[in-house]
N, C-alpha and C positions, 0 to 999 in steps of 0.2 A: 658367473650369468643367472644362477636363478635369484639372486634374492633382484636384475635389474627388472624380470623380468615380474614379481610380487607386487614390484615398487609402483610401477608402470599400473597393476589393474588393479592395483587399490588404488591411485591416485583417479582413475575416469569414475566412478561412483560421486564420488566427491564429488569433483569437477562437474557432472549431472546433475548432480542436488544443487549445487550453487547456482546452475542459471537455470535452473529449475525455478526455483525463485525468485531470481529477476525478470523471466517471463510472470509469473506469478504478480510481481510485487508492479512492474509497467501494467499489466491490464487492469489491478484494483487500482493503482492512478489514473487511469483514460477515463473510468465510469465516478471514481470517484470526483472527478474533476467535474463532467458530464455533471453531473447530479448538482454539485457545487452551480456547477451555471446556470444551471434549470431555477434552482431554491432562489438566486441571487437578482437573476430576472425578477421571476414573482413579485420577492418582495423592496425592490427596489420603486417598482410603482406603488405599491398600497402599501409599504412599510414607514420606519420609519425617515426623518431627512436625510441622516450621516449616513443611509445606503445610498443617497442620489450624489455621496461625493464618489469619484474616480479617483482618490485615491484610494480610498477606503475595500471597495470594493475588488482593486487590483489587489491587494493586502489579502483580503478572505479567498482570493479566487489562489490563491497561492498555497495559505497556512490552512482553509479546511480541506485538501485532500488529504497534505500531508498526517494534518490530525487525525485523520478520518483512518489509514492507514495501518498507524503507531495505533490505534484504537482493534482495528482488526485486527494486527498479529498478535498483538496481546487475548484477543476474544480467541484464538489458535490456539495459541500458548494454552493458554487454562483448559480449552475443552481438551486436548491431547493430553493435559495432565492426567483429567476425570480421564479417560479413556483410560490410561497405562493402566493408574491404581488399581480397576478390575480386573 
C-alpha cells in the first residue's frame, strides 16, 4: 500500500511541472505571435516587395513565433545553467 501512495505523490509534481511549462509556452506563443503580426504589418507597408505577398506573410506569421519560442527557451536554459553553477 505504501508503494502506491509514493508513486502517486511522485507523479503529481511532475504533472504540475509539465502543465506549467505548457501554460508558459502558450503565453509566449501568444505574445510572440502578436509581436510578429505588428512587425509584419509595419514592414509590409514600407518594406520590400516580397513582404506584400500574402503567402510570405502567412509563412512568417507561423514561423516567427515558433522560432522566437525556441530561442526564448534556449536563453532560459542557459540562464538556469549559469545560475546553478554559482
